[in-house]
C-alpha positions in Angstrom: -24.8 -36.7 47.5 -23.8 -34.6 51.0 -20.8 -34.4 51.8 -19.7 -35.0 55.2 -18.5 -31.8 56.7 -15.3 -31.8 58.5 -14.5 -28.8 61.3 -10.6 -28.5 60.1 -11.6 -28.8 56.2 -11.0 -24.5 56.0 -8.1 -25.1 57.8 -6.6 -27.3 55.0 -8.0 -24.9 52.3 -6.1 -22.4 54.1 -3.1 -24.3 54.2 -3.3 -25.5 50.4 -4.2 -22.2 48.9 -1.0 -20.6 51.1 1.2 -23.1 49.8 2.5 -24.6 53.0 1.0 -28.3 52.2 2.8 -30.5 53.0 6.0 -29.1 54.3 4.6 -26.0 56.6 1.5 -27.3 57.4 1.8 -29.1 61.3 1.8 -32.6 62.4 -1.5 -33.0 63.4 -3.2 -31.2 60.2 -1.2 -33.4 58.1 -2.3 -36.8 60.3 -5.8 -35.5 60.2 -5.8 -35.7 56.4 -4.3 -39.2 56.7 -7.4 -40.0 58.5 -10.4 -37.4 57.6 -11.8 -38.8 53.9 -13.1 -35.2 52.7 -9.4 -33.5 53.7 -8.0 -36.3 51.7 -9.9 -35.2 48.8 -9.6 -31.9 48.9 -5.9 -32.3 48.9 -6.0 -34.6 46.3 -7.9 -32.0 44.1 -6.3 -29.1 45.2 -2.9 -30.2 44.3 -3.8 -31.9 41.0 -5.0 -28.3 39.9 -2.5 -26.3 41.2 0.3 -29.0 39.5 -1.9 -28.5 36.5 -2.1 -24.9 36.4 1.0 -24.8 37.1 2.6 -27.0 34.4 0.0 -25.1 31.8 1.8 -21.5 33.0 5.2 -22.6 32.4 4.0 -24.1 28.4 3.0 -20.5 28.4 6.0 -18.4 28.4 4.9 -15.2 27.3 6.8 -13.6 24.4 9.6 -11.2 25.3 8.2 -7.3 25.1 10.5 -6.2 21.9 9.2 -9.3 20.2 5.5 -8.3 20.9 6.2 -4.8 19.7 7.7 -6.0 16.6 4.3 -8.0 15.7 2.7 -4.9 16.7 4.5 -2.8 13.7 4.4 -5.7 10.9 0.5 -5.9 11.3 0.2 -2.0 11.0 2.7 -2.0 8.2 1.0 -4.7 7.0 -2.7 -3.0 7.0 -1.1 0.2 5.6 0.3 -2.0 3.0 -3.6 -3.5 2.4 -4.7 0.3 2.5 -2.3 1.1 -0.5 -2.7 -1.4 -2.3 -6.6 -0.7 -2.6 -6.2 2.5 -5.4 -3.7 -0.3 -7.3 -6.4 -3.5 -7.1 -9.0 -0.4 -8.3 -6.8 0.5 -11.6 -5.5 -2.9 -12.4 -9.0 -3.8 -12.6 -9.9 -0.7 -14.7 -7.3 -1.2 -17.3 -8.3 -4.5 -17.4 -11.9 -3.6 -18.5 -10.7 -1.0 -21.1 -8.9 -3.3 -23.0 -11.5 -5.9 -22.4 -13.7 -3.0 -24.0 -11.7 -2.0 -26.6 -10.5 -5.8 -27.9 -14.1 -6.6 -28.4 -15.0 -2.5 -29.7 -12.6 -3.5 -32.7 -13.6 -7.4 -33.2 -17.0 -6.0 -33.6 -15.4 -3.1 -35.9 -13.3 -5.1 -38.6 -15.4 -8.6 -37.9 -16.1 -8.4 -41.7 -12.3 -8.1 -42.4 -11.5 -11.0 -40.1 -13.6 -13.5 -41.4 -12.6 -12.4 -45.0 -9.3 -12.6 -43.8 -9.8 -16.1 -41.6 -10.9 -17.7 -45.2 -7.9 -16.4 -46.6 -5.9 -17.6 -44.5 -4.1 -20.4 -46.1 -3.3 -18.5 -49.3 -1.4 -15.2 -47.5 -0.2 -14.5 -44.3 -3.4 -12.4 -42.3 -1.6 -11.4 -38.8 1.8 -9.7 -40.7 2.5 -6.3 -39.7 1.5 -5.2 -43.2 -1.7 -6.5 -43.6 -2.6 -5.6 -39.8 -1.6 -2.0 -41.3 -3.5 -2.9 -44.6 -6.5 -3.4 -43.0 -6.9 -2.0 -39.9 -4.8 1.0 -39.9 -3.0 2.8 -37.2 -5.9 2.7 -35.1 -4.8 -0.7 -32.9 -1.6 1.0 -32.6 -3.2 4.3 -31.6 -5.6 2.9 -29.1 -2.9 0.8 -27.2 -0.6 3.7 -26.9 -3.4 6.0 -25.1 -4.5 3.1 -23.3 -0.9 2.4 -22.0 -0.6 5.8 -21.7 -3.4 7.0 -19.8 -3.2 3.7 -17.5 0.4 4.8 -17.1 -0.3 8.0 -15.5 -3.3 6.6 -13.5 -1.1 4.0 -11.5 1.3 6.6 -10.9 -0.7 9.1 -9.7 -2.6 6.3 -7.4 1.1 5.7 -6.0 2.9 8.6 -5.4 2.7 9.8 -1.7 0.6 12.7 -1.3 2.2 15.3 1.1 
């Protein structure tokens, strides 16, 4: 659809853009807008868009600069913590793999004695400290102390701040 042109349309647009409509506009321009359909629609649409923009700007309410700075510092600190926690996660995964491998190795090494203890469990307590020391010796205790000491050293090394 082709809109009919109006000779005063640009004058109405200027008044709307400068915020002079309707209070500071000329009385003859207001009278023209009441009679001209094209100018009336221009005023209606433009004032609606201006009101929508004003309400959106009022709702946006930008945060205070100190709050924005605080949030940026918190993000930076959280990023640094995430970066620092990567070695700890790697140390934990390494410790889990070592413990699992040690347990699997110990079970595989002493599989026959485990089966013997399981079959005779009804008659004697197989999991007392003396029974474990008699069957396995000091190997589990020595391995546990070695693993804990090694992993403790790795964790301390990874968590200390380097100069």
